[in-house]
C-alpha positions in Angstrom: 153.0 22.4 71.6 155.7 20.3 73.3 154.7 17.2 75.2 155.4 17.0 79.0 158.7 15.4 79.9 158.3 12.2 81.9 161.9 11.8 82.9 162.4 15.2 84.5 164.3 15.6 87.8 161.2 15.9 89.9 159.6 12.7 88.6 162.8 10.8 89.0 162.3 11.4 92.7 158.5 11.4 93.0 157.9 8.1 91.3 160.2 6.0 93.5 159.0 8.0 96.5 155.4 7.1 95.8 156.3 3.4 95.3 158.4 3.2 98.5 155.8 5.0 100.6 153.0 2.9 99.3 154.9 -0.3 99.9 155.7 0.7 103.5 152.1 1.8 104.3 150.7 -1.4 102.7 152.9 -3.5 105.0 152.0 -1.4 108.1 148.3 -1.8 107.6 148.3 -5.4 106.6 151.0 -6.9 108.8 150.0 -8.7 112.0 150.3 -6.8 115.3 152.8 -9.4 116.5 155.3 -7.9 114.1 155.4 -4.7 116.1 155.7 -6.1 119.6 159.4 -5.4 119.6 161.3 -2.3 118.6 162.7 -2.1 116.1 160.8 -5.0 114.5 162.4 -7.4 112.1 160.8 -6.3 108.9 161.1 -7.9 105.4 164.1 -6.6 103.5 162.0 -4.8 101.0 160.1 -2.9 103.7 163.3 -2.0 105.5 164.7 -0.7 102.3 161.6 1.4 101.7 161.7 2.8 105.2 165.4 3.7 104.7 164.9 5.5 101.4 161.6 7.2 102.0 163.1 10.1 104.2 165.9 10.6 101.7 163.5 10.8 98.7 161.3 13.1 100.7 164.2 15.3 101.5 165.3 15.4 97.9 161.8 16.2 96.7 161.6 19.2 99.1 165.1 20.5 98.1 164.5 21.4 94.5 163.8 25.0 95.5 165.5 27.4 98.1 164.4 27.0 101.7 162.5 30.3 102.4 160.8 29.5 105.8 162.1 28.1 109.1 159.3 25.6 109.2 160.6 24.1 105.9 164.1 24.1 107.3 163.2 22.2 110.5 161.1 19.8 108.5 164.1 19.0 106.3 166.3 18.7 109.4 163.9 16.3 111.0 163.9 14.1 107.8 167.7 14.2 107.9 167.9 13.0 111.5 165.3 10.2 110.8 167.3 9.2 107.7 170.7 8.8 109.5 169.1 7.2 112.5 167.4 4.3 110.6 170.6 2.2 110.0 171.6 2.6 113.6 168.1 1.6 114.9 168.0 -1.6 112.8 171.7 -2.6 113.4 172.3 -6.3 113.8 168.9 -7.4 112.3 169.8 -7.8 108.7 172.5 -9.3 106.5 176.0 -7.7 106.7 176.0 -6.7 103.0 172.7 -4.9 103.2 173.5 -3.2 106.5 177.0 -2.2 105.2 175.4 -0.5 102.2 172.8 1.4 104.2 175.2 2.5 106.9 177.8 3.7 104.4 175.2 5.6 102.3 173.7 7.0 105.4 177.0 8.4 106.5 178.0 9.7 103.0 174.7 11.2 102.1 174.2 12.5 105.7 177.3 14.6 105.3 176.0 16.1 102.1 172.6 16.7 103.6 174.0 18.6 106.6 176.3 20.7 104.4 173.2 21.5 102.2 171.2 22.5 105.4 174.1 24.6 106.7 174.3 26.6 103.4 170.6 27.1 103.3 170.4 28.2 106.9 172.9 30.9 106.2 171.0 32.0 103.1 167.7 31.9 105.1 169.2 34.2 107.8 170.9 36.6 105.3 167.9 36.9 103.0 170.3 37.3 100.1 168.9 38.9 97.0 170.8 36.6 94.8 169.8 33.4 96.6 168.1 31.9 93.7 171.2 32.4 91.5 173.4 30.7 94.0 171.0 27.9 95.1 171.9 24.3 94.2 169.5 21.4 95.0 170.6 18.5 97.1 170.4 16.2 94.0 172.9 18.5 92.3 175.2 18.4 95.4 175.1 14.6 95.6 175.8 14.3 91.9 178.4 17.1 91.8 180.2 16.1 95.0 183.7 17.3 94.0 184.7 20.9 94.8 186.6 23.5 92.8 189.5 23.2 95.2 190.2 19.8 93.7 190.4 21.0 90.1 193.9 20.5 88.7 195.4 24.1 88.2 196.7 24.9 84.7 200.5 25.2 84.5 201.9 28.6 83.9 203.3 29.6 80.5 206.8 30.2 81.9 206.8 26.8 83.8 209.9 24.7 83.6 207.9 21.5 83.5 208.1 19.5 80.3 204.3 19.4 79.8 202.4 22.6 79.7 198.9 21.2 79.9 195.9 23.5 80.3 192.4 22.6 81.5 190.6 20.6 78.9 187.4 22.1 77.8 186.6 20.2 74.7 188.3 16.7 74.7 189.0 14.9 71.4 188.0 11.4 70.7 191.5 10.1 71.2 191.7 11.8 74.6 188.5 10.1 75.7 189.6 6.7 74.4 192.9 7.2 76.2 191.4 7.9 79.6 189.1 4.9 79.2 192.0 2.6 78.4 194.3 4.1 81.0 191.8 4.0 83.8 190.8 0.4 82.9 194.5 -0.7 83.0 195.0 1.1 86.3 191.8 -0.4 87.9 192.8 -3.9 86.7 196.3 -3.6 88.2 194.8 -2.4 91.5 192.4 -5.3 91.5 195.3 -7.7 91.1 197.2 -6.1 94.0 194.0 -6.1 96.1 193.6 -9.8 95.5 197.2 -10.3 96.7 196.6 -8.4 99.9 193.4 -10.4 100.5 195.3 -13.6 100.0 198.0 -12.5 102.5 195.4 -11.6 105.1 193.6 -14.9 104.5 196.7 -16.9 104.6 198.2 -15.3 107.7 195.4 -14.5 110.1 196.1 -13.5 113.7 194.0 -13.0 116.8 193.1 -9.4 117.3 193.1 -8.1 120.9 189.6 -7.4 122.3 190.7 -4.7 124.6 190.5 -1.2 122.9 193.8 0.1 121.7 193.7 3.4 123.7 193.5 1.3 126.9 196.4 -0.9 125.8 198.4 2.3 125.2 197.7 3.4 128.8 199.0 0.0 130.0 202.1 0.4 127.9 203.0 3.7 129.5 202.0 2.6 133.0 202.9 -1.1 133.1 205.2 -1.4 130.1 202.9 -4.0 128.5 203.4 -3.9 124.6 200.3 -2.4 122.9 201.0 -4.4 119.7 203.4 -6.8 118.0 205.4 -6.5 114.8 203.4 -9.3 113.0 200.2 -7.6 114.0 201.4 -4.3 112.7 202.4 -5.9 109.3 198.9 -7.3 109.1 197.4 -3.9 109.8 199.5 -2.3 107.1 198.3 -5.0 104.6 194.7 -4.4 105.6 195.2 -0.6 105.2 196.5 -1.2 101.7 193.5 -3.4 101.0 191.1 -0.7 102.2 192.9 2.0 100.1 192.7 -0.2 97.0 189.1 -1.1 97.6 188.0 2.6 97.9 190.2 3.7 95.1 188.8 1.1 92.6 185.2 0.8 93.7 184.6 4.4 94.8 186.4 6.2 92.0 188.1 4.2 89.2 185.1 2.2 88.2 182.8 5.3 88.2 185.4 7.1 86.1 185.4 4.4 83.5 181.6 4.2 83.4 181.4 8.0 83.2 184.0 8.2 80.4 182.1 5.5 78.4 178.8 7.4 79.0 180.4 10.6 77.8 181.9 8.9 74.8 178.5 7.4 73.7 176.0 10.2 74.7 177.8 13.5 75.1 180.7 13.5 72.7 180.1 14.1 69.1 182.6 14.4 66.2 179.8 15.6 63.9 180.3 19.0 62.4 176.7 19.4 61.4 175.3 22.5 63.1 171.9 20.9 63.1 173.1 17.8 64.9 170.8 17.1 67.9 172.2 14.9 70.7 170.2 11.8 71.5 169.6 12.9 75.1 167.9 16.0 73.8 166.2 14.3 70.9 164.4 11.9 73.2 163.5 14.7 75.6 165.5 13.2 78.5 167.4 16.5 79.0 166.8 20.1 78.1 169.6 21.9 76.1 170.7 23.8 79.3 170.8 20.6 81.4 172.7 18.8 78.6 175.3 21.6 78.5 175.6 21.5 82.3 176.0 17.8 82.4 178.6 17.9 79.6 180.7 20.5 81.4 180.6 18.7 84.7 181.6 15.4 83.0 184.6 17.1 81.3 185.7 18.6 84.6 185.3 15.3 86.5 187.1 13.2 83.9 189.9 15.5 82.8 190.5 18.3 85.2 189.9 16.8 88.7 192.3 15.2 91.0 191.9 11.6 91.9 190.1 10.6 95.1 193.5 9.6 96.5 196.5 11.6 95.5 199.4 9.4 96.4 198.8 9.5 100.2 202.0 7.5 100.9 204.0 10.6 99.7 202.7 12.9 102.4 205.3 14.6 104.5 203.0 16.5 106.9 199.6 15.9 108.5 198.1 18.8 106.5 199.5 17.4 103.2 198.0 14.0 104.0 194.5 14.9 105.3 193.9 18.0 103.1 195.3 17.1 99.7 196.0 13.4 99.5 193.5 11.2 101.4 189.8 10.7 100.6 189.2 14.0 98.8 185.5 13.2 98.4 184.4 14.1 102.0 187.2 16.1 103.6 185.5 19.3 102.4 182.4 18.3 104.3 184.5 18.1 107.5 185.7 21.6 106.8 182.2 22.9 106.4 180.7 21.1 109.3 183.6 21.1 111.8 186.4 23.5 111.0 184.5 26.6 109.9 181.7 26.6 112.6 184.1 26.1 115.5 186.5 28.7 114.1 183.8 31.3 113.5 182.3 30.8 117.0 185.7 31.2 118.7 187.2 33.9 116.5 185.6 36.9 118.3 186.9 35.7 121.7 190.3 34.1 121.0 193.4 34.8 118.8 193.2 33.7 115.2 195.7 30.8 115.8 193.8 29.4 118.7 190.5 29.6 116.8 192.2 27.8 113.8 193.5 25.1 116.2 190.1 24.5 117.7 188.6 24.5 114.2 191.1 21.7 113.2 189.9 19.7 116.3 186.3 20.4 115.2 187.0 19.0 111.7 188.5 15.8 113.1 185.7 15.7 115.6 183.1 15.5 112.8 185.2 12.8 111.1 185.3 10.9 114.5 181.5 11.0 114.8 181.0 9.8 111.3 183.4 6.9 111.7 181.9 5.9 115.1 178.5 6.0 113.3 179.9 3.4 110.9 181.3 1.2 113.6 178.0 1.2 115.6 175.9 0.7 112.5 178.0 -2.1 111.2 179.1 -4.0 114.3 176.6 -3.0 116.9 179.4 -2.0 119.4 181.3 1.0 120.6 184.9 1.0 121.8 185.8 4.6 121.1 188.8 3.6 119.1 187.9 5.6 116.0 187.1 8.7 118.1 190.6 8.3 119.7 192.2 7.8 116.4 190.9 10.9 114.7 191.1 13.2 117.7 194.7 12.2 118.4 195.4 13.0 114.7 193.9 16.4 115.2 196.3 17.0 118.1 199.2 15.7 116.0 198.1 18.1 113.2 198.2 21.1 115.6 201.5 20.1 117.3 203.2 19.4 114.0 202.5 22.9 112.7 203.4 24.5 116.0 206.8 22.8 115.9 207.6 22.8 112.1 205.3 25.5 110.8 203.1 25.2 107.8 204.9 23.3 105.0 205.3 25.2 101.8 205.8 23.7 98.4 209.4 23.2 97.4 210.5 24.8 100.7 212.3 21.8 102.2 215.3 20.0 100.8 214.9 16.3 99.9 216.6 15.2 103.1 214.4 17.3 105.3 211.3 16.2 103.4 212.4 12.5 103.8 213.0 13.0 107.5 209.6 14.5 108.0 208.0 11.8 105.9 209.7 9.1 108.1 208.6 10.9 111.3 205.0 11.1 110.1 205.1 7.5 109.1 206.2 6.4 112.6 203.6 8.6 114.2 200.8 7.2 112.0 202.0 3.7 112.6 201.8 4.1 116.3 198.1 4.9 116.2 197.1 2.8 113.2 195.7 -0.1 115.3 192.9 2.1 116.6 191.7 2.5 113.0 192.1 -1.1 111.9 191.2 -3.3 114.9 187.4 -2.5 115.0 187.1 -3.9 111.4 189.5 -6.8 112.0 187.6 -8.1 115.0 184.5 -8.6 112.9 185.8 -9.8 109.4 182.5 -11.6 108.7 180.7 -8.2 108.6 183.3 -6.0 107.0 184.3 -8.0 104.0 186.5 -6.6 101.3 185.3 -7.8 97.8 187.4 -10.7 96.4 186.8 -12.8 93.2 189.2 -15.6 94.2 188.7 -15.9 97.9 186.7 -19.1 97.5 189.8 -20.8 95.9 192.2 -19.8 98.7 
């Protein structure tokens, strides 16, 4: 008779859920009434953290099985709305680092939560017979956040390319060691460049205009007052490079290195013994089927998946930049929550091209809402600059394809591709301040990690 497994996926949620709920209730019942005279009250950091994580843990605990009733769906929807509203409600009351972590996680997990609810709402309405086979819990979706569309396609047998690499299904020890060393060197190089960009921004600081950029653009067209200066634009480009390097290293490269080391130690085995039992199964942490699923996912993530950023500086069209090169972790969520719903609603009433155009605006609209959520939660202000930035990029996306058509691979000559790249660069440059300035106005809150800043 097998003993019950303590470290199963349910207990990994229920245990911290019980602790955080008990901690929150203990504070509520034992704190003086004066604490609650203002809303939201200034709570101890541990209590604020418990309040933040409790709705998320509750949501995860209720998402291990398919949603079969509307009551359960609306319960989960209510938990989702409470979860994303907490960092906004408590903005300005806690340290920038803590608030930054909660706002960013609220935005990222919020996207995954609403994609999960959208999928289950469609399953609930369709009453699909194979729902149980297709169902994936929220915990699985958070963990497996990359989509099949980002898997590197295998090269064809008759390809003219020098390397004819196929998808790796069983990596060797040398391949694992190679990816650990390669990613470590790349991350180290990026960190050095990141420190250089931080040094430049620290050494050459400039006053950022307080007036929102979209209003300065109106003044430029009506009164011919310059909306920005060349030194400011150079500073914005340096800051954009810093943000790119920060996200690239801390949101992908480091996790890749840790995952590769974990795979090398616990999932990869060079033993040919057919009776060999992996340590994760031996200590009853994973079942054999969970072990196989985790191993397959790790191989796909480490060897067959595109990087989070795929050389965005090489983009020669808006579609190329936003769909295949920039921030591939969340752009699929914008498609699910913005593009497809708007397109599907308008498709019966308008031509396909019009529905697609409005769907593009819907995707950029969801991105605008998410970024404004970040600005409000981090800085406790709203200027509308990020909404302007992303919606104008949606318009640029539509106008670009209306004028040039949809770009096909290897269709353009190098000269045409360079001219399109240069045009896109100028266009992006002209609206870049709307993205950068909200962060630059409050550098004490949005701080890019630096190991040598104290010596500057």
